[in-house]
KETI-94396 format. One record per residue (C-alpha): residue number from 1; residue in one letter; chain; x, y, z. Coordinates in nm, 2 decimals. Each point is the difference from the previous one (the first is absolute). Last residue first. Layout:
BEGIN
@k: NUM	r: a	c: A	east: X	north: Y	up: Z
...
END
This chain:
BEGIN
@k: 340	r: a	c: A	east: 4.76	north: -0.35	up: 12.25
@k: 339	r: i	c: A	east: 0.19	north: -0.25	up: 0.21
@k: 338	r: k	c: A	east: -0.03	north: -0.30	up: -0.23
@k: 337	r: l	c: A	east: 0.24	north: -0.26	up: 0.14
@k: 336	r: s	c: A	east: 0.20	north: -0.19	up: -0.27
@k: 335	r: d	c: A	east: 0.33	north: 0.10	up: 0.15
@k: 334	r: v	c: A	east: -0.12	north: 0.36	up: 0.01
@k: 333	r: f	c: A	east: -0.28	north: 0.08	up: -0.25
@k: 332	r: v	c: A	east: -0.13	north: 0.35	up: -0.07
@k: 331	r: g	c: A	east: -0.30	north: 0.03	up: -0.22
@k: 330	r: k	c: A	east: -0.11	north: -0.05	up: -0.36
@k: 329	r: k	c: A	east: 0.15	north: -0.29	up: -0.20
@k: 328	r: d	c: A	east: 0.15	north: 0.17	up: -0.31
@k: 327	r: t	c: A	east: 0.35	north: -0.03	up: 0.14
@k: 326	r: i	c: A	east: 0.27	north: 0.23	up: 0.14
@k: 325	r: e	c: A	east: 0.30	north: -0.17	up: 0.16
@k: 324	r: g	c: A	east: 0.17	north: -0.09	up: 0.32
@k: 323	r: i	c: A	east: 0.28	north: 0.05	up: 0.26
@k: 322	r: q	c: A	east: 0.28	north: 0.11	up: -0.23
@k: 321	r: r	c: A	east: 0.28	north: 0.11	up: 0.22
@k: 320	r: s	c: A	east: 0.13	north: 0.30	up: 0.20
@k: 319	r: q	c: A	east: 0.25	north: 0.07	up: 0.27
@k: 318	r: l	c: A	east: 0.09	north: 0.35	up: 0.09
@k: 317	r: g	c: A	east: 0.34	north: 0.17	up: 0.04
@k: 316	r: h	c: A	east: -0.05	north: 0.27	up: -0.25
@k: 315	r: k	c: A	east: 0.22	north: -0.17	up: -0.26
@k: 314	r: k	c: A	east: -0.21	north: -0.31	up: 0.06
@k: 313	r: f	c: A	east: -0.31	north: 0.19	up: -0.08
@k: 312	r: i	c: A	east: 0.14	north: 0.12	up: -0.33
@k: 311	r: k	c: A	east: 0.14	north: -0.35	up: -0.09
@k: 310	r: d	c: A	east: -0.34	north: -0.16	up: 0.07
@k: 309	r: i	c: A	east: -0.17	north: 0.24	up: -0.24
@k: 308	r: r	c: A	east: 0.26	north: -0.06	up: -0.28
@k: 307	r: e	c: A	east: -0.04	north: -0.38	up: 0.04
@k: 306	r: e	c: A	east: -0.38	north: 0.00	up: 0.00
@k: 305	r: e	c: A	east: -0.06	north: 0.22	up: -0.30
@k: 304	r: e	c: A	east: -0.04	north: -0.28	up: -0.25
@k: 303	r: e	c: A	east: -0.29	north: -0.13	up: 0.20
@k: 302	r: p	c: A	east: -0.21	north: 0.31	up: -0.08
@k: 301	r: a	c: A	east: -0.06	north: 0.21	up: 0.32
@k: 300	r: i	c: A	east: -0.19	north: 0.01	up: 0.32
@k: 299	r: v	c: A	east: 0.20	north: 0.14	up: 0.30
@k: 298	r: c	c: A	east: -0.12	north: -0.10	up: 0.35
@k: 297	r: f	c: A	east: 0.10	north: 0.16	up: 0.33
@k: 296	r: g	c: A	east: 0.02	north: -0.11	up: 0.37
@k: 295	r: i	c: A	east: 0.04	north: -0.37	up: -0.05
@k: 294	r: g	c: A	east: 0.08	north: -0.19	up: 0.33
@k: 293	r: m	c: A	east: -0.34	north: -0.11	up: 0.09
@k: 292	r: n	c: A	east: -0.16	north: 0.33	up: -0.08
@k: 291	r: f	c: A	east: -0.27	north: -0.05	up: 0.26
@k: 290	r: t	c: A	east: -0.38	north: -0.01	up: 0.00
@k: 289	r: k	c: A	east: -0.14	north: -0.21	up: -0.28
@k: 288	r: y	c: A	east: 0.30	north: -0.23	up: -0.02
@k: 287	r: m	c: A	east: -0.02	north: -0.06	up: 0.38
@k: 286	r: e	c: A	east: -0.38	north: -0.06	up: -0.01
@k: 285	r: e	c: A	east: 0.05	north: -0.27	up: -0.26
@k: 284	r: k	c: A	east: 0.26	north: -0.17	up: 0.22
@k: 283	r: e	c: A	east: -0.23	north: -0.01	up: 0.30
@k: 282	r: v	c: A	east: 0.11	north: 0.18	up: 0.32
@k: 281	r: d	c: A	east: 0.01	north: -0.23	up: 0.30
@k: 280	r: q	c: A	east: 0.31	north: 0.16	up: 0.18
@k: 279	r: n	c: A	east: 0.24	north: -0.18	up: -0.23
@k: 278	r: e	c: A	east: -0.08	north: 0.23	up: -0.28
@k: 277	r: i	c: A	east: 0.13	north: 0.29	up: 0.20
@k: 276	r: v	c: A	east: 0.33	north: -0.17	up: 0.08
@k: 275	r: q	c: A	east: 0.04	north: -0.10	up: -0.37
@k: 274	r: f	c: A	east: -0.06	north: 0.37	up: -0.10
@k: 273	r: i	c: A	east: 0.27	north: 0.13	up: 0.23
@k: 272	r: e	c: A	east: 0.24	north: -0.28	up: -0.13
@k: 271	r: p	c: A	east: 0.02	north: 0.13	up: -0.35
@k: 270	r: p	c: A	east: -0.22	north: -0.18	up: -0.26
@k: 269	r: e	c: A	east: 0.18	north: -0.26	up: -0.22
@k: 268	r: p	c: A	east: 0.01	north: 0.15	up: -0.35
@k: 267	r: l	c: A	east: -0.30	north: 0.02	up: -0.21
@k: 266	r: n	c: A	east: -0.03	north: -0.19	up: -0.33
@k: 265	r: d	c: A	east: -0.36	north: -0.06	up: -0.06
@k: 264	r: i	c: A	east: -0.17	north: 0.33	up: -0.04
@k: 263	r: v	c: A	east: -0.27	north: 0.00	up: -0.27
@k: 262	r: y	c: A	east: -0.15	north: 0.34	up: -0.07
@k: 261	r: g	c: A	east: -0.30	north: -0.01	up: -0.24
@k: 260	r: t	c: A	east: -0.16	north: 0.32	up: -0.13
@k: 259	r: k	c: A	east: -0.18	north: 0.30	up: 0.15
@k: 258	r: k	c: A	east: 0.28	north: 0.25	up: -0.05
@k: 257	r: l	c: A	east: 0.22	north: 0.20	up: 0.23
@k: 256	r: r	c: A	east: -0.20	north: 0.02	up: 0.32
@k: 255	r: l	c: A	east: -0.04	north: -0.38	up: -0.04
@k: 254	r: l	c: A	east: 0.36	north: -0.03	up: 0.12
@k: 253	r: k	c: A	east: -0.10	north: 0.12	up: 0.34
@k: 252	r: t	c: A	east: -0.15	north: -0.34	up: 0.06
@k: 251	r: f	c: A	east: 0.37	north: -0.10	up: 0.06
@k: 250	r: s	c: A	east: 0.00	north: 0.14	up: 0.35
@k: 249	r: g	c: A	east: -0.33	north: 0.15	up: 0.11
@k: 248	r: g	c: A	east: 0.18	north: 0.29	up: 0.17
@k: 247	r: t	c: A	east: 0.34	north: 0.05	up: -0.16
@k: 246	r: i	c: A	east: 0.17	north: -0.16	up: -0.31
@k: 245	r: h	c: A	east: 0.10	north: 0.31	up: -0.21
@k: 244	r: a	c: A	east: -0.09	north: -0.09	up: -0.36
@k: 243	r: l	c: A	east: 0.15	north: 0.10	up: -0.33
@k: 242	r: g	c: A	east: -0.13	north: -0.09	up: -0.34
@k: 241	r: h	c: A	east: 0.12	north: -0.02	up: -0.37
@k: 240	r: i	c: A	east: 0.36	north: 0.09	up: 0.02
@k: 239	r: d	c: A	east: 0.23	north: 0.00	up: -0.30
@k: 238	r: c	c: A	east: 0.34	north: 0.06	up: 0.15
@k: 237	r: e	c: A	east: 0.26	north: 0.28	up: 0.05
@k: 236	r: r	c: A	east: -0.19	north: 0.30	up: 0.12
@k: 235	r: i	c: A	east: -0.27	north: -0.19	up: 0.19
@k: 234	r: a	c: A	east: 0.27	north: -0.23	up: 0.15
@k: 233	r: e	c: A	east: 0.19	north: 0.30	up: 0.12
@k: 232	r: l	c: A	east: -0.32	north: 0.14	up: 0.17
@k: 231	r: v	c: A	east: -0.05	north: -0.34	up: 0.17
@k: 230	r: p	c: A	east: 0.36	north: -0.02	up: 0.12
@k: 229	r: q	c: A	east: -0.01	north: 0.34	up: 0.15
@k: 228	r: v	c: A	east: -0.35	north: 0.00	up: 0.16
@k: 227	r: y	c: A	east: -0.01	north: -0.33	up: 0.17
@k: 226	r: v	c: A	east: 0.01	north: 0.11	up: 0.37
@k: 225	r: e	c: A	east: -0.02	north: -0.31	up: 0.23
@k: 224	r: t	c: A	east: -0.24	north: 0.03	up: 0.29
@k: 223	r: p	c: A	east: 0.18	north: 0.04	up: 0.33
@k: 222	r: k	c: A	east: 0.06	north: -0.29	up: 0.24
@k: 221	r: l	c: A	east: -0.22	north: 0.09	up: 0.30
@k: 220	r: l	c: A	east: -0.16	north: -0.35	up: 0.02
@k: 219	r: a	c: A	east: 0.34	north: -0.17	up: 0.01
@k: 218	r: d	c: A	east: 0.12	north: 0.23	up: 0.27
@k: 217	r: g	c: A	east: -0.32	north: -0.06	up: 0.21
@k: 216	r: l	c: A	east: 0.05	north: -0.38	up: -0.04
@k: 215	r: v	c: A	east: 0.37	north: 0.00	up: 0.12
@k: 214	r: g	c: A	east: 0.18	north: -0.25	up: -0.22
@k: 213	r: l	c: A	east: -0.16	north: -0.18	up: -0.29
@k: 212	r: g	c: A	east: 0.17	north: -0.34	up: -0.04
@k: 211	r: k	c: A	east: -0.09	north: -0.11	up: 0.35
@k: 210	r: i	c: A	east: -0.24	north: 0.26	up: 0.16
@k: 209	r: k	c: A	east: 0.13	north: 0.25	up: 0.26
@k: 208	r: d	c: A	east: -0.28	north: 0.15	up: 0.21
@k: 207	r: r	c: A	east: 0.00	north: 0.38	up: 0.05
@k: 206	r: l	c: A	east: -0.32	north: 0.05	up: -0.20
@k: 205	r: s	c: A	east: -0.16	north: -0.25	up: 0.23
@k: 204	r: y	c: A	east: -0.13	north: -0.33	up: -0.14
@k: 203	r: k	c: A	east: -0.31	north: -0.21	up: -0.01
@k: 202	r: s	c: A	east: -0.30	north: 0.23	up: -0.03
@k: 201	r: l	c: A	east: 0.24	north: 0.26	up: -0.14
@k: 200	r: l	c: A	east: 0.06	north: -0.21	up: -0.31
@k: 199	r: v	c: A	east: -0.36	north: -0.08	up: -0.11
@k: 198	r: k	c: A	east: -0.17	north: 0.34	up: 0.05
@k: 197	r: r	c: A	east: 0.31	north: 0.20	up: -0.07
@k: 196	r: a	c: A	east: 0.05	north: -0.16	up: -0.35
@k: 195	r: l	c: A	east: -0.37	north: 0.03	up: -0.08
@k: 194	r: s	c: A	east: 0.00	north: 0.38	up: 0.07
@k: 193	r: y	c: A	east: 0.34	north: 0.02	up: -0.15
@k: 192	r: g	c: A	east: -0.10	north: -0.11	up: -0.34
@k: 191	r: n	c: A	east: 0.19	north: 0.27	up: -0.18
@k: 190	r: s	c: A	east: 0.29	north: 0.23	up: 0.05
@k: 189	r: h	c: A	east: 0.31	north: -0.20	up: -0.12
@k: 188	r: l	c: A	east: -0.05	north: -0.35	up: 0.13
@k: 187	r: g	c: A	east: 0.36	north: -0.09	up: -0.08
@k: 186	r: s	c: A	east: 0.28	north: 0.16	up: -0.21
@k: 185	r: s	c: A	east: -0.19	north: -0.09	up: -0.32
@k: 184	r: k	c: A	east: 0.16	north: -0.18	up: -0.29
@k: 183	r: v	c: A	east: -0.09	north: 0.11	up: -0.36
@k: 182	r: g	c: A	east: -0.24	north: -0.22	up: -0.21
@k: 181	r: i	c: A	east: 0.01	north: -0.02	up: -0.37
@k: 180	r: i	c: A	east: -0.32	north: -0.09	up: -0.16
@k: 179	r: i	c: A	east: 0.03	north: -0.12	up: -0.36
@k: 178	r: d	c: A	east: -0.20	north: 0.11	up: -0.31
@k: 177	r: g	c: A	east: -0.15	north: -0.30	up: -0.19
@k: 176	r: p	c: A	east: -0.35	north: 0.14	up: 0.02
@k: 175	r: n	c: A	east: 0.01	north: 0.38	up: -0.05
@k: 174	r: i	c: A	east: 0.06	north: 0.31	up: 0.22
@k: 173	r: m	c: A	east: -0.01	north: 0.31	up: -0.21
@k: 172	r: d	c: A	east: -0.30	north: 0.15	up: 0.20
@k: 171	r: g	c: A	east: 0.21	north: -0.02	up: 0.32
@k: 170	r: l	c: A	east: -0.01	north: 0.37	up: 0.10
@k: 169	r: i	c: A	east: 0.35	north: 0.11	up: -0.12
@k: 168	r: m	c: A	east: 0.03	north: 0.36	up: -0.11
@k: 167	r: d	c: A	east: 0.32	north: 0.07	up: -0.18
@k: 166	r: q	c: A	east: -0.17	north: 0.13	up: -0.33
@k: 165	r: k	c: A	east: -0.19	north: 0.25	up: 0.22
@k: 164	r: n	c: A	east: 0.31	north: 0.14	up: 0.15
@k: 163	r: l	c: A	east: 0.05	north: -0.04	up: 0.38
@k: 162	r: l	c: A	east: 0.01	north: 0.20	up: 0.32
@k: 161	r: g	c: A	east: -0.05	north: -0.10	up: 0.36
@k: 160	r: v	c: A	east: -0.16	north: 0.13	up: 0.32
@k: 159	r: v	c: A	east: 0.01	north: -0.18	up: 0.33
@k: 158	r: m	c: A	east: -0.23	north: 0.02	up: 0.30
@k: 157	r: g	c: A	east: 0.07	north: -0.12	up: 0.35
@k: 156	r: a	c: A	east: -0.14	north: -0.17	up: 0.31
@k: 155	r: l	c: A	east: 0.10	north: -0.06	up: 0.36
@k: 154	r: d	c: A	east: -0.21	north: -0.07	up: 0.31
@k: 153	r: f	c: A	east: 0.09	north: 0.06	up: 0.36
@k: 152	r: s	c: A	east: 0.00	north: -0.12	up: 0.36
@k: 151	r: f	c: A	east: 0.24	north: 0.11	up: 0.28
@k: 150	r: n	c: A	east: -0.10	north: -0.18	up: 0.32
@k: 149	r: k	c: A	east: -0.32	north: 0.04	up: 0.19
@k: 148	r: g	c: A	east: -0.20	north: -0.06	up: -0.32
@k: 147	r: s	c: A	east: -0.26	north: 0.16	up: -0.21
@k: 146	r: i	c: A	east: 0.01	north: 0.17	up: -0.34
@k: 145	r: l	c: A	east: -0.31	north: 0.22	up: -0.05
@k: 144	r: d	c: A	east: -0.02	north: 0.21	up: 0.31
@k: 143	r: p	c: A	east: 0.38	north: 0.02	up: 0.03
@k: 142	r: l	c: A	east: 0.04	north: 0.13	up: -0.36
@k: 141	r: i	c: A	east: 0.33	north: 0.17	up: -0.06
@k: 140	r: a	c: A	east: 0.04	north: 0.05	up: -0.37
@k: 139	r: t	c: A	east: 0.33	north: 0.01	up: -0.19
@k: 138	r: e	c: A	east: -0.02	north: 0.10	up: -0.36
@k: 137	r: g	c: A	east: 0.23	north: -0.04	up: -0.30
@k: 136	r: g	c: A	east: 0.24	north: 0.17	up: -0.23
@k: 135	r: v	c: A	east: 0.23	north: -0.04	up: -0.30
@k: 134	r: i	c: A	east: 0.14	north: -0.35	up: 0.05
@k: 133	r: p	c: A	east: 0.22	north: -0.05	up: -0.30
@k: 132	r: v	c: A	east: -0.01	north: -0.34	up: -0.18
@k: 131	r: k	c: A	east: 0.31	north: -0.19	up: -0.08
@k: 130	r: a	c: A	east: -0.16	north: -0.32	up: 0.11
@k: 129	r: k	c: A	east: 0.29	north: -0.10	up: 0.22
@k: 128	r: k	c: A	east: 0.03	north: 0.35	up: 0.12
@k: 127	r: a	c: A	east: -0.37	north: 0.03	up: 0.07
@k: 126	r: g	c: A	east: 0.01	north: -0.32	up: 0.21
@k: 125	r: s	c: A	east: 0.28	north: 0.13	up: 0.22
@k: 124	r: v	c: A	east: -0.17	north: 0.34	up: 0.03
@k: 123	r: l	c: A	east: -0.33	north: -0.17	up: 0.11
@k: 122	r: g	c: A	east: 0.19	north: -0.21	up: 0.25
@k: 121	r: r	c: A	east: 0.17	north: 0.31	up: 0.15
@k: 120	r: v	c: A	east: -0.35	north: 0.16	up: 0.01
@k: 119	r: i	c: A	east: -0.13	north: -0.27	up: 0.23
@k: 118	r: e	c: A	east: 0.31	north: 0.04	up: 0.22
@k: 117	r: k	c: A	east: -0.04	north: 0.38	up: 0.01
@k: 116	r: f	c: A	east: -0.37	north: -0.04	up: 0.10
@k: 115	r: i	c: A	east: 0.10	north: -0.24	up: 0.28
@k: 114	r: k	c: A	east: 0.24	north: 0.26	up: 0.15
@k: 113	r: q	c: A	east: -0.24	north: 0.29	up: -0.04
@k: 112	r: d	c: A	east: -0.28	north: -0.17	up: 0.18
@k: 111	r: n	c: A	east: -0.33	north: 0.18	up: -0.03
@k: 110	r: r	c: A	east: -0.31	north: -0.19	up: 0.10
@k: 109	r: n	c: A	east: -0.26	north: -0.23	up: -0.14
@k: 108	r: a	c: A	east: 0.16	north: -0.01	up: -0.34
@k: 107	r: a	c: A	east: -0.09	north: 0.06	up: -0.37
@k: 106	r: i	c: A	east: 0.30	north: 0.01	up: -0.24
@k: 105	r: y	c: A	east: -0.07	north: 0.10	up: -0.36
@k: 104	r: d	c: A	east: 0.27	north: -0.01	up: -0.27
@k: 103	r: v	c: A	east: 0.07	north: 0.17	up: -0.33
@k: 102	r: f	c: A	east: 0.19	north: -0.13	up: -0.30
@k: 101	r: s	c: A	east: 0.13	north: 0.13	up: -0.32
@k: 100	r: i	c: A	east: 0.14	north: -0.11	up: -0.34
@k: 99	r: p	c: A	east: -0.09	north: -0.37	up: -0.03
@k: 98	r: v	c: A	east: 0.06	north: -0.12	up: -0.36
@k: 97	r: a	c: A	east: -0.32	north: -0.14	up: -0.15
@k: 96	r: g	c: A	east: -0.02	north: -0.33	up: -0.19
@k: 95	r: t	c: A	east: -0.34	north: -0.09	up: 0.14
@k: 94	r: c	c: A	east: 0.14	north: -0.26	up: 0.25
@k: 93	r: i	c: A	east: 0.25	north: 0.28	up: 0.10
@k: 92	r: i	c: A	east: -0.28	north: 0.15	up: 0.21
@k: 91	r: d	c: A	east: -0.05	north: -0.30	up: 0.22
@k: 90	r: n	c: A	east: 0.37	north: -0.05	up: 0.10
@k: 89	r: v	c: A	east: 0.02	north: 0.37	up: 0.07
@k: 88	r: n	c: A	east: -0.29	north: 0.00	up: 0.25
@k: 87	r: m	c: A	east: 0.05	north: -0.31	up: 0.20
@k: 86	r: a	c: A	east: 0.38	north: 0.05	up: -0.01
@k: 85	r: i	c: A	east: -0.02	north: 0.36	up: 0.15
@k: 84	r: c	c: A	east: -0.22	north: -0.12	up: 0.29
@k: 83	r: d	c: A	east: 0.21	north: -0.31	up: 0.06
@k: 82	r: i	c: A	east: 0.32	north: 0.20	up: 0.02
@k: 81	r: g	c: A	east: -0.18	north: 0.22	up: 0.25
@k: 80	r: i	c: A	east: -0.05	north: -0.30	up: 0.23
@k: 79	r: t	c: A	east: 0.37	north: -0.05	up: 0.02
@k: 78	r: d	c: A	east: 0.11	north: 0.24	up: 0.28
@k: 77	r: y	c: A	east: -0.30	north: -0.05	up: 0.24
@k: 76	r: k	c: A	east: 0.09	north: -0.28	up: 0.24
@k: 75	r: r	c: A	east: -0.20	north: 0.00	up: 0.32
@k: 74	r: m	c: A	east: -0.05	north: -0.37	up: -0.06
@k: 73	r: m	c: A	east: -0.38	north: 0.02	up: 0.08
@k: 72	r: q	c: A	east: -0.02	north: 0.34	up: -0.19
@k: 71	r: a	c: A	east: 0.18	north: -0.14	up: -0.30
@k: 70	r: i	c: A	east: -0.22	north: -0.31	up: 0.01
@k: 69	r: i	c: A	east: -0.31	north: 0.22	up: 0.01
@k: 68	r: v	c: A	east: 0.13	north: 0.20	up: -0.30
@k: 67	r: k	c: A	east: 0.00	north: -0.32	up: -0.20
@k: 66	r: t	c: A	east: -0.38	north: 0.05	up: 0.03
@k: 65	r: g	c: A	east: -0.02	north: 0.18	up: -0.33
@k: 64	r: v	c: A	east: 0.31	north: 0.17	up: -0.16
@k: 63	r: g	c: A	east: -0.19	north: 0.27	up: -0.20
@k: 62	r: d	c: A	east: -0.08	north: 0.07	up: -0.36
@k: 61	r: t	c: A	east: -0.05	north: 0.28	up: -0.25
@k: 60	r: h	c: A	east: 0.05	north: 0.00	up: -0.37
@k: 59	r: t	c: A	east: 0.04	north: 0.27	up: -0.27
@k: 58	r: a	c: A	east: 0.10	north: -0.01	up: -0.37
@k: 57	r: l	c: A	east: 0.04	north: 0.30	up: -0.22
@k: 56	r: l	c: A	east: 0.02	north: -0.05	up: -0.37
@k: 55	r: k	c: A	east: 0.18	north: 0.24	up: -0.23
@k: 54	r: g	c: A	east: -0.16	north: 0.13	up: -0.32
@k: 53	r: g	c: A	east: 0.07	north: 0.37	up: 0.06
@k: 52	r: p	c: A	east: -0.30	north: 0.07	up: 0.20
@k: 51	r: i	c: A	east: -0.06	north: -0.29	up: 0.24
@k: 50	r: e	c: A	east: -0.13	north: -0.35	up: -0.07
@k: 49	r: v	c: A	east: -0.12	north: -0.17	up: 0.32
@k: 48	r: i	c: A	east: 0.10	north: -0.33	up: 0.16
@k: 47	r: g	c: A	east: -0.13	north: -0.16	up: 0.32
@k: 46	r: a	c: A	east: 0.23	north: -0.26	up: 0.13
@k: 45	r: y	c: A	east: 0.02	north: -0.38	up: 0.06
@k: 44	r: h	c: A	east: -0.31	north: -0.08	up: -0.21
@k: 43	r: g	c: A	east: -0.36	north: -0.01	up: 0.11
@k: 42	r: f	c: A	east: -0.10	north: 0.36	up: -0.04
@k: 41	r: g	c: A	east: 0.07	north: 0.31	up: -0.22
@k: 40	r: s	c: A	east: 0.23	north: -0.09	up: -0.28
@k: 39	r: m	c: A	east: 0.03	north: 0.24	up: -0.29
@k: 38	r: t	c: A	east: -0.18	north: 0.29	up: 0.15
@k: 37	r: k	c: A	east: 0.02	north: 0.30	up: -0.23
@k: 36	r: i	c: A	east: 0.08	north: 0.35	up: 0.13
@k: 35	r: g	c: A	east: -0.07	north: 0.28	up: -0.24
@k: 34	r: k	c: A	east: -0.31	north: 0.11	up: 0.19
@k: 33	r: r	c: A	east: -0.02	north: -0.12	up: 0.35
@k: 32	r: l	c: A	east: -0.31	north: -0.19	up: 0.11
@k: 31	r: n	c: A	east: 0.03	north: -0.29	up: -0.23
@k: 30	r: h	c: A	east: 0.10	north: -0.28	up: 0.23
@k: 29	r: t	c: A	east: -0.23	north: 0.11	up: 0.29
@k: 28	r: s	c: A	east: -0.29	north: -0.24	up: -0.08
@k: 27	r: s	c: A	east: 0.25	north: -0.29	up: 0.01
@k: 26	r: i	c: A	east: 0.03	north: 0.07	up: 0.38
@k: 25	r: l	c: A	east: -0.34	north: -0.17	up: 0.07
@k: 24	r: r	c: A	east: 0.04	north: -0.31	up: -0.21
@k: 23	r: g	c: A	east: 0.34	north: -0.06	up: 0.15
@k: 22	r: i	c: A	east: -0.14	north: 0.04	up: 0.35
@k: 21	r: s	c: A	east: -0.25	north: -0.27	up: -0.08
@k: 20	r: d	c: A	east: 0.26	north: -0.23	up: -0.14
@k: 19	r: q	c: A	east: 0.23	north: 0.06	up: 0.31
@k: 18	r: s	c: A	east: -0.29	north: -0.10	up: 0.23
@k: 17	r: q	c: A	east: -0.06	north: -0.32	up: -0.19
@k: 16	r: k	c: A	east: 0.37	north: -0.07	up: 0.01
@k: 15	r: i	c: A	east: 0.00	north: 0.04	up: 0.37
@k: 14	r: k	c: A	east: -0.28	north: -0.24	up: 0.03
@k: 13	r: r	c: A	east: 0.19	north: -0.27	up: -0.19
@k: 12	r: i	c: A	east: 0.32	north: 0.07	up: 0.19
@k: 11	r: d	c: A	east: -0.16	north: -0.05	up: 0.34
@k: 10	r: i	c: A	east: 0.26	north: 0.12	up: 0.25
@k: 9	r: g	c: A	east: -0.10	north: -0.04	up: 0.37
@k: 8	r: a	c: A	east: 0.26	north: -0.26	up: 0.10
@k: 7	r: d	c: A	east: -0.25	north: -0.28	up: -0.05
@k: 6	r: r	c: A	east: -0.04	north: 0.14	up: -0.36
@k: 5	r: y	c: A	east: 0.37	north: -0.05	up: -0.05
@k: 4	r: t	c: A	east: -0.06	north: -0.37	up: 0.07
@k: 3	r: v	c: A	east: 0.09	north: -0.25	up: 0.27
@k: 2	r: g	c: A	east: -0.04	north: -0.35	up: -0.12
@k: 1	r: m	c: A	east: -0.30	north: -0.19	up: -0.13
END
């Protein structure tokens, strides 16, 4: 048995149990405001409520995870904000919503104006790519909560989106015979870093140069791809049945859309960073349950839509290809391995 995510302190099964119990608790709040109807309250990529006038309001919040530790170790802070934007906007578009506003939260052990400006430059860069205005935020100095002799911080955000009821995409239209189109990732994105750090930093330094990869720290800090513009265009121009941002839990995320069968059997060769991690005694099954393996976003649509969808992503400088299909067989299967 190789090194697992659980060995790095992340037990996905127990986290899912915690999430389920939280979901049951928060569902008791869904009808507290008269005139506001909860359309999707837990378990998908965003919460959705119907507001007066018939519009739907979608909200989502997320952070960057332990990727901030790499930024701290490299003392490079100008791209981590892109990750924060991407982790939020890439999720909310999975419901068909257009991101319209964003707020951030930076918690640090001390005030450092120069570093804060670098973090915010990344946020601004990501926001411009997503075309979402940053309308506010909060900076908290918490020396008793966030430890460390050097500058230490955490970064999170929240995005709000709008959509019409007829444009909502939750996955209920997914049917056997639909295809799964995978869109290339830019690297690890912002997930699986606890496992990546455990296996990589036991052998390498972040400043080490690895053949085919370059400086390890730079590879680990490569920002999460922002998929907003091509996905929104595909929603407008094509018949889309489901959308999935491939983040923590990798392809098991597809089950958020619909409990059906997802057969993935045409993946491209994983980028070098994933091969380096797998070579550190990580089983193939664990890789495909933890990392995006080169596919950062999935679009599920009828087969006849493939050419149009691929053209849209190509126009935006992103590679996409059919990586699988929907079947009646329940679960998620990657190259015959059942991962969920």
